[in-house]
N, C-alpha and C positions, 0 to 999 in steps of 0.2 A: 346606599347600593340605587344602581342605574336601575334605570326604571326597564330596561327590556331586561337586569340581571331580576325583577321583582317578579315580569312574567314570567319569566321561564320558573323560577321558582315555586309558581301556582300553575306549572303547569299547562302556561302558555295564554291562558285567556285570564282576564280578571276584573272585577269591576271597578269602578273611580274609585272606592271606598278602600280598593286593598292594595292603592297606587297611589306611594311619595310624590308630592312636587306639586309645584304650583297648575292650573289648567293652562300658561305658556307655554311652559315647555313641554305641560302632555300634547297642546295643538301643533309645535314645532314636529315632534316627532312622529307623528299622523300626518302631517303635510310632506312631510321627505318619505316618508312610507318605510317608517320604522318600526314604524305596530301600523294595523288598520282597529276601526272604530265599524266593532263585529253589530254593533245598534246603542243607542243612548244607554249612556252609562257603562256597556262592557266595550272590553278593548280586547286584541290580539296579538297577536306575534303575526308576519303577512305569512306564514306556512297557507293558512286559509285562502286567499287569496289568489297566492300562485295556483294551487292545487283548484278551485276554480278556470283558472285561464288554462291548466293543461284538461282536463275534463273537458273544457268546450270546444280546444282545439284539436283532442282525440272526439272527439264526440260520444264521450263516456261517462260516466259516472264515478261524482266524490266516493273514496270508500275507506272502510280503515279508520285509522289514524284523522286522515284528512277529513272523512266525512264527522269524525266527533267534533272536531274540531270546528265543523261547519254549523253544526247546532248546539257548540258553546259551550261545550265539557272543557273541562280540564284534563288533562292528562299527565303522564309521567314525564315522556317526554316528548316531542313531536316528532313526525317522521323526518327523517332527513331528505325525503323526496316526495310529492304530490301523489298517493294513494290514487290509483285510476284503476275502477274497472269495466271493460269494455267484451261487449257480443264475441263468444267464443269462438264464430269461425269468422271474425273480423280479422283480416290484414293490417298488418301494423309496422311500416317500416324502420327499422332502427333507430337510421338518424332521429326519425319521427319520433320515437319515446323515450330518447333519451332523455336522461335525469327526473325519468318520471319509474314509479312505481308500478309495473302492469299486472294486471290480474285480467286473466278470460273466465269470463264465468257468463250464462245467461240468468240474468236478473227477470222474478215475475214480476208485474206491475204493482205488486203491494210490497216488494222489496225497494220502491222510490217512490224519493217525496220530493218533489224539487230536481235543483242538481246534485243531489246526496244520495243514497242508499237512505231508507228511512232509518227511525231511532232506531226503532228491538233488530232492524240486519244490520246495522251497525254497532249494536251493541254482539249481537251474532257472530260480524264476522270477529271482531276486537278476540270477543272469549275462545275462537274457533285459534287464530293464525299468532297471537301474540304471548309472549312471557305472560306466566301465572301474575307476576307483581302488578303488569301494566295492563293487561287484562280486567286486571279487577280494580284499575282506580278508576280506566275507562267507565266500566259497569254502577259503579258508584257514583260517577258522576253522573251517569245518566240516570239512575231514581234521582238523586239529588238532584238535578235538571225541571223533573217533571214529568218530562217527555215520554218517561216509558215508565210501567207501573211495576208494582211486585207480581201480583197476578200477568202482566206481560210474558214475565221473566219465567215463571210457573210454565207458561204455554209452548215454550221453545220447546220445541223435539229435535236435538243434534246428535245427527251421526256421522262416521267415517274420522278420517282422522285426524286427532285433534279434538272430538267429543269428551273425550272423558277427562278432561281437564277444563274443559269450557265449564262442562254443567257442574262441577268445581267451582268455577268462578260464580256461575249463576246463584249455584244455593248460597254461597257464602256473601253477595253483592250486598251492602247496606248503605240505602243514603241517605245515613245520620253520619256517615263517614265526611270530615268537615274538608278535607284536601287533599290532593294525591301523591302528600306525604303521609299524612298517616294510613291513606290505603295502602300502602307500598310499606309501613312499618306492620300492619294488621298482615298483609300476604307474609311479612318474613315470621309474625308470630307464632300461625297459624300450625305452621309444619314444623313447632320445638311444641316436643310429644310435655303433657299433663299441664298445656296453657291455655285456657280457654278462654280468650279475651273478645270483649266485645264494647264497642265505639260508643263515645259520649252518655256512659250510665252517670244518674243523677246522683250524687253518694249525699246523705245526710249526716254532718260531723254537729252533732250535738246543736241540733237547731239550722247550719250554713251550708246551703245548700252548692256545691259544689258539679263539675261537671268535665272529671276528666277525658284525654283523648281516647286510651282504650285501657279499660278494667277488667281484671281478673277477678268476683267477686268471691269466688272459694278458695285463689291464696292470695286475696285481701292483697293485690298485685297489682299497682300503675303504670299505664306506659305513657310519656308525654311526647310528642314531636315535635321537639323547638326547633325554632326556624327565626333570625331574628325577622326574614318578611310578616310572621306573624305575629313574633313581639317587639318592635323595633323602638319601643318606647321606655321612657324609663317609671310613666304609669304601669305599663305591661309588664313591665319587670319584677316593679316591685307588687304588682295583685298577685304576679305568679308564684313569688318566694313565699309569697304569707301564705299560699293555698298548697306550697308541696310541705311546709311547713304544719298547718293544720290536718295533711295526711299522715304525715309520721308521728305527730303525735299523736293520735289514734290509730296507731298499728297498721300504717297501711308501707310497704314498700316501694316508693318510688324511685321509676328508673326514666333518666331525659336522655334523650337519643336527637342529635343534632342531625342537618340537614344531608351534610357531608356521610355523614354512618350510615342513615340508611339507606340514600341513593348509592353515594358508591361504595360500602365497605359493608354489604347486609350478610356476609359470612361472622364479622364480628357481633354484629349487633346480633344473630343468632345463638353465638355462645354466650354472650352476656345473658342474656334472655334462659339459656339454657342452665344457666348459674346460680340464675334467678331463682329458679323452678325448685333447685335441689334445695338451693337455703330455705327457703317455704314452705316446702315439704319436710323438711327434716325440724323446722319449727314447731309445726303442728304435730309432727309425730312424737314430741317433748314436750310440749303444750306450754312451749312459750311466746309465742303471737298472741302477745298480748293487744291492748284496744278494742277501741265499740263502735259503731256507725252502722246506720243502717241505709241502702240501697236500696233504689228503686229504676227501674228502666222505662 
């Protein structure tokens, strides 16, 4: 898989250890501008650099997904255009804002951090403006980065259009989510009745500890976000196969979803999850849910 494709699968931002290929190949892509080096060992698609140039040209502030990329967070999708905020009364000629998604808003000093909206402002803006799954991926990434804390999210007061969904995003945000792929799968799962998944729950299978992507401990169901970008070599495949077998032998239902399924056909994933809930509920009712194993979060 090409480095750019891997970056796309990682939400546009990845560490060196997550990228295949040699240092020479990576340097060639950086030198050509195909990808950019955000920091030592941290690489991204050039959308962050494009947004910085647009914000500078318009004397504005990088915002929303452009700001999230600036902070090094992983996204479900990169913004098709740089996202920039300018003061409410600023007049910007149409030809100057061509190719830029512009928002007119007056920002308080605390909303600014260098050329971008502050981390907490960025999470808030994305929670209010983006679809639920994209917003959850941003909030999870923000917590995972350490630039935003749980108490930061809990202290936000959101009102107006989109506030109801935004509050749900902030409530469900979880830094334990490993990547946007997993965040989007969880966004689908939380809307399935009677399914309650938690990311990265550690399960004790008779002394062997495993940590699946998403776990419903009541229904004894595991959801795995399987992607070549994360499991792209033979040893990883062997490790995962053994782990899935152990889970199944201990009475867990293991559902594996590809990146294409989750990102491109979420309705099909939701149907599969609903069917799994019906199956597990019926098994519990008839007492046929065998197996053992302890869990801890």
